[in-house]
N, C-alpha and C positions, 0 to 999 in steps of 0.2 A: 503495499500499499504506499502511495506517496506520502514524505512527511508532512505536506501541507493537510492533505486529506485526514491523517491520522491526528494532528495537532487539532486541526477545527473538529473534528467529531468528538475527542474528549472534551473540547471546552465548551461546545454547545450540549454536552451531557449534562446532568446533575448530580455527576459523581463531583466529589470535591477533594477527596484524597489522590493523592498521584500514585497511581499503581506501580508497582516495582519494574513489570515488564513493558509498561510506556516510557518509565526513567530508561531502564535499560536500552530502549529502541532509539529514543532521542540522542544518549550517548553514544551509541553504537554509530549514528549517523554524525555526529560531531565528529568521530573519530576518523572516518572513512574519509568525509571530505573535508578540504581545508577552509572551504568558507562555511562549514556546518553550522556552527553558533549562530554566525552573521544571517544566515538565511532563516534560521529559526526568529532570529529578533525581526527580521521582516515580515515574517507570517504572522507573529504575534500584533506587530504596531498595523499592519493592512487593514485589520478588522477591530482597533482599539475603539475606536471612535462609535461603531456601532455596536458592541458588547455593553452588557451591562454589568453591575457591581459586582458580581459574582464572575463573571468572565474575567475581568481584571485584575481581582485578585488571585483567581486560579493561574494566570499567566505571568505574573510576579511570582506567584509560588516556586511554579515550575522552573521560572528562570533561576530563582536563586539556588535550587537543589540542583541543576545543570551544571551552573558556575561553580558551585561548590564541589562537585565531583569531576570537574574539569581544569582543575588548576592547572595543572602542568602541561596542557595544552594551548594555551591561551596565547595569544601575540599581540603585538602592539597595535592592530588594525582591529583587532577582536576587542581589546580593550576600550579602543576610542570609540568603537559601534556600541559598547555595552552603557559607557558614560553617557554618550549622547541619548541614547533610548530612556536610561534613567531620569537623566535631567531633564526631560520632555514631559516625564509623568510623576511629578510629585507634587502636583494640584489636589490630589485625593490624600488628605491625613491617613485615611487607613492602611494606604498601600506604603505609607513613607519608611515606617518602623523594618519591612522587610527590602524596599531599597537600601537603606542603612546596613543592613547586613551583607548586602551586594558589594556596596562600596569598601566596607572594612575587609572584605575578600580581595577584591582588589588591590588593595596598599599592599598586601602581604605578600603580593605575588614578585618572584626574585627578578623577573623581565619587566616590571612594569617602570616606563620612561618617567623622567623629571615632567615631561609636559603633561602626561596623562594624571600623573600626582596633583600637580599643580591644579588640572582643568577640574579634578574630583574634587580637591579642595573649595574651589571657585563656586562649585554646583552645592556645596554644603552651606557656604558664605550667604549665597544669593538667594537658593529655592527653598532652603530646609529653615522651618521655625524650631530649631534646636531645641527653646525652651517648654515646647508643648510636647516633646517627644518623651516616652516613658523611662525610666530609669536607666535601662538595660541598653537602650539606641542611644541615649546621649553618652553613655560610656563607650559606645562604639565610635561614636562620633569623636570623642576627646582621644581613644588610641589610634585613630586613622591619622588625627592631627599631627599626634607626635610621632606615628611611622614615619610620616610624611618630613617632619622636621629631621628625624632621624637620618633618612636616607638623602633627603635633596634640599639642607639647609640652605645653602648658597643660590642654588637656583630660586629656592622659593623668594629669597631676598630680593635678587634680580627681578624678578616677576612683578608684574603689573597690580595681581591681587593685594589687597590690605590684608597680609594673612594676620597681624596682630589686632587689627580693628576687627575683624572676621572671629578670630580667637575669645577676644574680650566678649563679643557678643553671644558665643555660646556658652562660657563660664559664667556670664551675669545671672545670678539668682540659683546659682548650684546648690542644692542643699545634700546631695547624697555623701556620705563619706567617701565611699569608694571612687565616687567621680572626683570629688573634691581632691583624694590624693593623686589622681593621673593630672587634675589642672593646676595643681601647684607645683608639679614637677615639669609640667608642660611652660608654666612661668619663667620657672628658674633656665629651662633650655632657650626659650625666647630671649630673655636677655644675656643669656651666653654667646647667642650667635647673631642677633640682630641689634640694628641701631636704633634704640627706642627712644631716642631723644624727643621724638613728636609724639611720643605716647606715655610719656613717664606716669601722667597724673591719672589718666585713664587706668593704665595697668595695676598704678598703687590703689585707685578707688575699688578695684574689682577684686583686689587682694585682702585690701585692711577693712574690709566691711565685716570680714569673717572673723575679726579680732574683736575680745577674745573668744576663743572656740567654746562653744557651750555644749557641744555634742556628748552625749552618754551612750557609750556604746551599748546595745543591747545584748542580753545573755547568751543568744542563741545565733549572734551574728557569725554567718557560716565564714566570711574573709577574714575575721581577726583583726580588724582595725580597730584601733584603741584611740580613746581620746588624746593619750599623748602621742599617738603616732600623727595625728592630724595636726597637736601646737607645733611637735618639732617638723613637719612639712610646711607649716605656715611661717614659722620663726626663720627657716632658711629662706624662704622666699623675700621676706622682707629683709634679709641681711646679704641677697645677693646682688645687689648695686648701690652704690653710694649716691645714686639718683635720687633714691627714696627718701634719704635723709631729710632733706627740705620739708616733705609732707610726713615723715613718720615720726621724728624725734620730738615735735611738740605734741603732738596724739598720745605718743607713748608716755611722756612725762604727765599728760593730762590725766590719762589712765591711773600711772601711779600713785597720782595725788588724791585722785577723787573715788577712787576703786579700794576694796578689801578684798581678804581669803584669797581665792583662785585666783582673781581677775589681776590682782595686783602682784600675784608671784607671778602670772604670764609675763606681764610688763615688765617687772625686774629683769627675769630670764632673756628675752627679748632685747632689752637694751644692754645687756652683756654681751649678745651673741652680735648684735647690730654694730656696737660703737665700734671695733676695729676696721669693720667695710665703710662706716660711714666717715670716719678720720676725724682728727683734731677740728678743722675747720667747721663743722658740723654740729659737733658737741659742745665747743666752747661758749657758745651764745645762751646754751642752757646750761652749764655746769653748774652754776650755782645753786638752782631750783634742784637738779639732779641730786647733789649731793645732800641737800638740806633733807630731802626725801628719803636717801638713803641711811643716811647716818641717823634720822628719827627712828627708821626700823629698827636698828641696831641696837639702840640704848633703850628701845621698849622692852626686848627681849620677850616679845609675846609668845613669840612659837621659835624652837630653835631652827627649824628647817628654813624660815623666814630671813633668820638671821645671818643664816650661813649663803642663802641666795643674794642678799642686799651686799654681803662682805664680796662675793665673787663679783659683784656688778660694780663695787667701786674700782677692786682689781681691776677689771675691763677698762673700766671709762679713764682711771688714772694712765694704763699703760696706752690709750690710744691717745689723751692728751699730753703724754710723755713724749710720743714722736713728733709733736707740734713745737716742740723745745727748737729742732733744727732748722723750723721755718721762721724766718727773720722777721715777717710781719705780723704773725702772732706770737712771738716766744714770751715776750712780756704779758700779757694778756693769761696766756697758759701758765705761765709759772706763779701768775698771782691766784688764779683759780685751784691751784694745788695746794697753795700754800695756804689759803682761805681753808680748805680742809683740814689741814694739817695743826695750824694755831690753834684752831678750838680742840682739837684732841689734846693737843699737849697742855693746854689750859687743865683739863681733867687731871691728867697725870701728876698735879701738883698735890694730890689727896688719893695717893694709889690704893689704899686699904678699901676706898668706896666703890661701890658697884659701876659706876660711869665710868671710874680709870679702867677697870676692865674691859668694858665696851671701847673705850678710845685706843686700847691697846690692841684690841683685836682689827679696828679700823685701821690704823696706824699698819700693821702687819699688812693688811689689803693692799693698802696704799705703798708700803715701801718694796714689796714683792713686785710691782708692776713695770717700774723701771727705775732705769739708774739716777737719774735725777730726783725720783721720788724718795727713793732710798736713801741718798746723799742728805736731803733736804731734812728727812724723818731722825736720820743718825745723828747729825748735827745740832738739831733742835732738841730732840726730847731724850736723847742720852743724857748729855751733861745734867741737864736736871733731875732726871731719874738717878743718876750716880749720887749728887749732891746730897739726896735724901736719906739714903741708905746710913743707918746711925745703929751701931751695935746693940745701944740700948733702948731701941726701939723695940715694940710689942712683936711679938714674931707675926701676928697676921699682917703688918704693915712690911716688915721683911720679906714675906712670903709674896707678896703683891708686887713687890717691887723686883724681885728675883725672875718672876711670870712675866712681868713685862718686858724684862731683857732677854728670856727666852722665846718671846713673842716675836722680836727682833732679829734674834739668831735666825729664827724659821723663815722669816720674810728673806733674811740675807741669802739663806741657803737655797731657796727658793728660785731666786733670780740669777745668783751667780753660779749655782752648781754646788753638789755635795761631793764627798770623795768617791761615795758610791758609786755616784753616775759616772760610769766608764766612756771615755771621748767625749762628754762634756764639756766644753771650756770656752770660756767668754773673754774678751779682751778687758774688759771691766774687773778691778780690785775691788772688794767689799769695801765701803767706808768706815767700816766697824772696825777696820785695824789701827785707825788712829786713835780707839779709847781701846784697845786692846787690854792693856794693861788693868784698866779700871773693871772692864768684864770679867778679866781671869780672877781677879782679887776678890770680887764681889761673889764670884760663884764658889771659889774655894773655900772662904771664909769658915761658913757653916760645918765644912768637913774638917777642917783645921783646928777650931775651937776645941779644945778638951771638953769643955763646959757644955756644950751643946746637947742637949737629951732630948731637945724637941725633934723627932724625926719628920714632920710635917717640912719644916725647913730645910731638911736635907733632901728630902725627896723633891723640892722645888729645884735645891741646887743640883740635883745630878740629873735632873730633866735638861737643864740648862746646860751642863758642862755635856750632853750627850749630843746637844744641838751643836755645840760648839766644837766639837770634835769631827762633826759632820763637815765645817765648813773649810774648803779648798785653802790650802797655803794660808792656814790663820796660825796655829799653834808650831812653835820650832821645836827644836830638842828636847832643850832642858824644862821648857814647859810642857811639853808632852811627857816626859820623864817624872816630873812632879805630880800631872793627871792619873798617871799610871799608879804612883805610890798612892794616892789619896784614894782611888779606886781599889785598890787594893785592899786597903784598909776596911773599908766599907763591905767589900766582900768575905768578911770573916766574920760580922756582925750578926748577931741572932735575929734581925729583923728582915723576914722574907721578901718583903718590897725592896728594901734598901740591896740588898742582895742582888735582886733580879734587875734593878735601875742599875747596878754598877757591872754588874756581867752581862748586860746587854751593850755598854759602851765599850768594855773591854774586849769584847768579840770584834766591833770597829776596829779597834784599835790595833788586835790581831793581824788584821789581813793588811795592813798599813806599815804598822812598827812592830813585826814580829821578834824581833830581837828585845825589845822594851820588855814584851811580856813574857819572854822566855827566861829575863835575867831579872826582873824585879817583880812580877808576879807570882811565876811557878816557885820559886825558893821558898816564898810564903806560905803557898798551897800545899805544897810538898813537906812541909815541918807542920802541917799542922796532921799529918798522917803518922801513924806510931812507927817509931825507928828504934832503935838498939838504945839510945839515950831517955827515948821518952816513949815508952812501949804501952801507953793507956791508947784506946782506942775512943775517939772522941764520939758523942752520940749525933754529932753534925757530920760525921765523915761522909755521909750522902752528897749534903751541900757543897761539898770539897772537891769529891769526886765530879758532879755535876758540873761543876766551873772547870774543871782538868778535861773534861768530854768537848765542853764547848771551846777551849780557848785552844786545847791543845792539835786539834786536827788541823790546823793552817800547817801544811809542810816543814818552812822554815822552823816555825816553832817547835815542831815535832822533832825536829834533828836535835834543838837544843836541849829538851827534855827528856830523851828516850831512855838515856842510861842512868837519870836519877830515879825514873818512873821505875825500870828494870830492879833498882836496889831495892825500891819499895817492895815491889812484888816478890823480890828475893827475903826479904823481913817477914813478909805476910806468909809466904810457902814455909820457910823455913822456921820461923820462930810463933808464928801464931797456930796457922792449920786448923785443926780439930776445935780449938779453944773458940773460933768465931769463924766458921764457915763462910756465913755471910759475908762477912768483912772479905774475905779472900777471894770469893766468887766477885764481888762488887769490883773490887781494884783491877783483876783480870779481865772482866767485860769490857770495863773502862778502857784497858786499854787496845783491847780488841776494836773498840769502835773507834777511836782514834787512829788506829792503825789502818784501817778499811777507810777511812774519811781520806787520810794525810796519803795514801799509796795512790790515790790517781794521780798523784805528780811522779815521774817517773825515777827522779833521784832517791824518792824514800825507797824502792824496792833496794838500792844499794845499801840504804841503812839496814833495811830488813834482812839483806844479804850477811852484812859485816857485823852487825850489834844483834837483833832480836834473833834471829832462827839458831845461831849457835849456842847461845846462851839456853833458850828454852830445851834445843834438842840436848844438852849436856846434861843440865839439871832433870829434864824427864828420864833420860838414861841412867844418870845417879839413881833416882829415886825407884827405877824399877827395879835395881840390884838388890836392893833391900836394906843398904847401908846406912847407919845411923847418921843424925844431923842431916838427911837431904830433905828436899823439897816435900811437902804434905801435898799428893795428888789424890783426887776423885774422878770420878766419871764427867762430872760438871768442866773440871779442870782441864782435864785431857782433849775433851771437845774443843774448848777455848783455844788451847795450844795447836791445836790440829788446824783449827781454822788461819791460826796465823801463819802457819807452816803452808798452808795451801795456799793462801794470798801471795804469799812470797815467791813459791813455786810458779805460780800460774802466772806472774807478772815478769819472772826471770826469761830472757833468751833461750831458746832451744839450744845455742851453744854453752849457755851459763848451768842449763838444766843436766847436759850431756858432762861437763866438766864437775859437778857435783857427783853423779854416780861415778865416774871414774876415781874421784877422790875415796868414795866410801870405799869403792872396791880396793885402793891402792894400801888406805890405811887401817881398813876394817880389820880385826884379827880373826872373824871367823872366815871359814871357807864357805863359798854360795855357789853353786850350780847355776850359772846364767848362759844362755838362756834355759829357761826350764825345760827340762827333756819331754815332758808330757804336760800340756796345759790340763788336760780332762782329767790327769791324775791329781794334778795340783788344785784344782777345784776340789775335787773329792775329797781331798784330805782336809782341806779348808772347812769343809760341810760336817765331818766326820769329827774334827776336832772342836767346832762349834757345838756340836750336839752331845759331847761330853764335858766341856767347861762348866763347872760350877758358878762362873762368873760373869754377871749379864754383860758387863761393860766389854770384857773380853770377846763375848759372842756376838755382840752387837758389832764388835769392829770385824771379827771374821765374816760375816754375814754381809758386810758392807763391801769388803775386800771382794767375795766370790761374786757379790751381784756386781761391781764393776768389771769385772773380768768377762762375766756372759752377757753384758751388755755391750761391751765393744768388740769381744773378740769370737762372738758366738758363729759356730759352724757345725756343718754335719757331727761331725765326732764328738764334739763338745755339748751338743744340743742331746745327741744318745744317752752319753753318760750322765747329764742332769735328768732327763727323764727316768734314769734307771734309781738314780739316787733319791729322786721324789716318790717314786712308786714303791722301793722298797725301804725307804728309811725314813722320810718324812710323812706322808699321808698316812700311813697306818700308824701314826705316833700322834698326830695332832690334836685328835680327841681329847686325849688326856697330859700330853706333853707340851705344857707353853714353849719350851726352847724350838722343838721341831717347828711348832708352826709361826715362831718369830722368823726363823731363817726360813720358811716357806715364803713368807708374804715379801722378803727382801729379793727371793729370787723372781717372784711374779713379778714386783716391782720393774726389775731390772729387764724383763721381757715386755713387758705393756708400754714401757717409755718408749722402748725402740718398734712397738706396735707388731711385735709376734704372736703368732696365734695361739702358741701353746700356753703363752701368758694369760689369754683370756680362758683356755679351757682349764687352767688352775683356778683362775677367778671363780669359776663355780663351786669350786671345792671351799673357799673362803664364804662365799654366800650359804652356803648347806651348813657350815659352822654356826651362822647366826641363830640356827633352829637348834644349836645346843645348849643345855641348861650349865654345862660346865665352862664352854668355850666361847659363848655365845657373845659375852660382851668383849671378851679380846677381838672376836670375828669384826663387832662391829665397829671397833675404833683402830681396826687395822686399814679401814678405806682412808685415813687420815696419812698412815706412813704410805700408802700406797699412791697417794695424789699431792700430798705436798712437796712443795719444791725444798729437797735435800741442799743446804747450802757446800755441803763437803763433796758430796759424789754426785752422779746419776743427774746430771746439770751440764749445760752448754759449756759453761767454764772449764769443767773439768774434761771437756772434749767426750762425753757421752754420746751415742747415738739417741736423739730425740725426736719422735713422730711428732710433728706441730699438733696435730688433732688428739692425741690419743688420751686426754681427758674426756672429750667429747665421745671417741669410743667405748670408753669405759662407761659412760652415761646411758650411753644406747645400749651396751652390754647388759649392764646390771639393773635398770629401771623395773622392767616387767617380773624380773625374777624376785627380785627383793619386795615388789607389791604383792607378790603371789606368794611368798614366803609369810608375809604379816596378815594376809587376808586369810591363810591357812592354819595360821598357828592358833594351838589349843588355849581356848580361853582360860582353860583353869591354869594357864602359865603367863599370864600378861607380859612377863619380863619377855617373853620370846618375841612377842610382836613388837615390842619396844627395841630389841636389836636390830630388827629388820628395819625398823623405821630410823634408827640410829645411824646405820648403815648408810641408807638414803639420803640422809640430810648430811653428814660426812662429805659425800659424793658431792652433793649441790653446794656445799660451803667451799669446794674448791674446783669447781668448775667455772669458765668466765660466766660472768652474769646474765650477757645476753642468751646463751645457752639455755639457762635457765629459765629466761622469760618469753622464750620463743616455745617452751614447753609448760607454760604455765597452767594450762587448762586439765592438764594430766595431772599435774602437780598438786592442785588444790585441794584434793581429797586426804592424799596423805599427810599435807602439811596440818590441815585441819584434825585428823585424828591424832596426829603428832601433840598438837597444841592441846587436846583435849585429854591427855594422858597425865599422870600423877609422877613421872620421873622427871626431875628437875632438870637433869642433863639433857635428856632429850629436850624439854621444851625451850631451854636456853639457847640450844644450838638451832633448833627449827625459828624461834625469834629473830633471828641475826638472818637467817636466809630469809623468812618471810617481809621482813623491814627491806631487804636488798631489791626484792623482785616485786611486790606486790603492788605498793604504792604507784607505780609508774605503769603497772598493765591492769589496771581496774576494770578499763572497757570490755577487757577481753574475760573478766571472772565477774561479772555481774551478779549473775545468779549464785554464787557461792558467797557472796559480801556479807548477808544476814550471818551465815554459818560462821565465819572466820571472825566478825564483829563480835559475837556472841563466846566465842570461844577465847577472844583477847580481853572481853571484860571479866569473865570468870576467873581469867590469870590475874585481873588486878586486885585480887583479895588471895593468891596465892601466898604459901607461907614462906615462901623466899622473897626477901626484897628486892634482890637484883631482877626474878622472874616479874613480879608487879612493877618495875622500872622499865622493864624491856617491854612489856604488854602495854603501856602507856604509851611510849615513844613510838611503837607500832601504830598504834590509833591515833595520834597525833600525825604521823606522816600519812596516813591514810586520808584524813580529812584535808590536810595543806595539799596534797597531788590530786586530789577526786574531783569530782564534778559536783556543784549544788544538787541539781535534779537528781541524782544518783544516790547523793547520801543523805539527802531530807528525810527519807522514811526512817532511816537508823537515827536521827539527830536526838529526838526525845528522850529514846530510851537509854542513848550513851551518855547524856548529860545526867542523867538519873542515876544510872549506877555508878556514876564516877564519884557520887556524893561519899561512899565509903571510903574510895584513896583519898580524897580530900582532907578525911579525918585520921588519915594514916599517922603512927606513932613515928615514923620514919620522916625527917624533913624533906629529903632527897625524893621520896616517892610524893610526897605532899605538893612539891613544887613542880613536879612533872606531872601531877593530875590537874592543876592550876594551868599548867601550858596546854595540854591536853583537852583541855574543857575551854578553854578559850579558842582554840582552833576548830572546835567544832561549831562554836556560837558564830564562827563567821562564815563559815560556810551557807549560812541562811542569807548571805548577802550576796 
């Protein structure tokens, strides 16, 4: 049938829907004929005038679907024909939205020309009444204009159409948030790419009419546009060109003066953003009114957030005015404007203990941190007054206020001129505070030096100021820094926890800049506080000392200075204290391990480890193993710590250094050893058999780890065969009643599953089976921790083990259904058996990537709820940690289980263990924070009611968590 006839028949019919067969026929015709779509346009146009409204609607609908499906075949001729056809048929308001859809499709075409795009925009501007269109069509119009700018900005600017005027007409009166986001973006694009000099006021009017934004996002907004999104976008528009300054500045100041609350906040934030763009010329005429309004806001202190915004705005305005200092014709008025702000604040400093003085200090900090001229003016005006007012006989509150003001000025200087912690940040200017360094230094040190200063509040203020002073670039020199270190070290030994914390924080900064000063001046004091031959008493505050050593000793340069002294302390602890105070011996050993780990990131520290640390540890451990008197005390924990130090040293040594160590051991060792081993299989078998027979748990663990490492790295057919035989003949028959056999088996399984070997997964089934044993079920459940956790010493990438990337996920997949079946089929008369299976599953979940667990959340909800409903505190605690990690972020996926979960958690808020009660409350709070109001609202009344018991809990920490939880559930209703 002829295409004309087919179209005529369909258009004349009563069918309103486009049948797939008709659309396919038309598309095929367009594909086979170069002028196919043009022919269709001519057919539709030929009878347009005679056709009724239904005819015209069907014509446009058919054309829309054909164009949408033929985008890849459209050429320039066809595009022109379509635009021409559409432009002549925009007199019917019913058809316009569908015509807009067609134009929106055309502008997206890769082959659309600039001429077609400009013609398309002209059609929108001259023939479409955009304001009367529905929201979606207005959105498409704006997107079309934006795409035109993106593709053909320069061509559009050179064309005869008035793009800016046309856009303003399209945007005028727009109220939809989604459309406004696009429109604001378009305004910035127009400002960036067009000469707007003849449209400044019109553009400004169409934008500023939306200020301040009063839109409140609906709770079910599918696009997620927030009030803040609109505010930020509008603000960026107003700040996008200095041309807006003439109109915007007085209006913004008027809003600032006459509005309150959110509108005033918006005005301040907008001024702060616009000031740098508008420049000193625009801000200067209004500077006095602006400063008066902002300063008033700071002094009122009605709202902390408003005060901070006012201070930020003062900073930006002063920074903008500061740029005018270099402009000759406005230099004097700019200086006067800044000085008028500063002088009023400085007057308040004459009574530093009053509230207004504190506010004035904040204003001075904001101004001083904005520009070098402002900082210089503040320093020369304020500091002499402040320093002169400090009298040692004054009340503490007055002296503290003065130190706080000095600290504010130090903070301002640090922000402007850079901190020692800002690597690469450098400015040509030097801080004007250098002229007053001696006065500042003396005032800040005075509270620490005075022996009769019992008031800690003054010391706190002093230490905060010293911290900021230390951070200033090129401020303190050698002797001054040494004196500072000495005073901070004294405070480090005080009983006041906050004093120690503040001092330690500053010493931590100094340790990176002057490691020698810390190593030579602080560490002798710290190490003297630890027991020695001269003073063997262990102080009750030794953990504070070790904490300081751990923080300050990690810097490589410091580590090299202190390592020998620290080893002497460990030698005394292991040789003379030992069993008398095992906790102390463990703590000092762990401290050395921690700082060695951190410091070993520097390659030079490895040399220190090889030459100093490792020889002493090996010699003393070997002596101790020989059983001679007077040797080091060693236990399993110490052996693990020292082994880790040896492993770090070995791993960071080069292959040639490692080879030299082995050769030295061979040459100088007294015992003949056959290397290489004659048979690896026999060696592994001997290791396992020895491990089975030894009564020492530590020795068994060490032998098991050696065997596991060998099996993981050098597994071959022969070794696998031997391992299978050993497991079958010696381990599996004994695991039910011999814990040693089971422990060895677990390490063999770990070695195999880490490398992804299938035999490991076969053996894993025997561990799952043991979960159903009343004798070894608990050990079997706990063994999943050993199987999946990352051992620092062996079976990891650092020790060159063979590690399958996804082995943890594979373990989960292998075990999940089997553990669930075990839990479901466990004898109800032996509830501990079900606990074993569930505990094993939870241990697996704790050790696999969180995202893997989230992906399986639907399957996991039932076992999680069952576990939370048990009476075993170990299982409950482990399950709570898992639940809090995966459930709050995946509530949409488990909505049907939320009621049961919340009920189980509420029950746990009355559990006998306080840690369980706290965990349950934290989980409930997390659900409320991350959940949706409409989903959680049915549970809110019962949750709030049930929390009353926890609010009256005898433990303060439980009560605090209950208050926090209830507050978060209250918030869900808004």
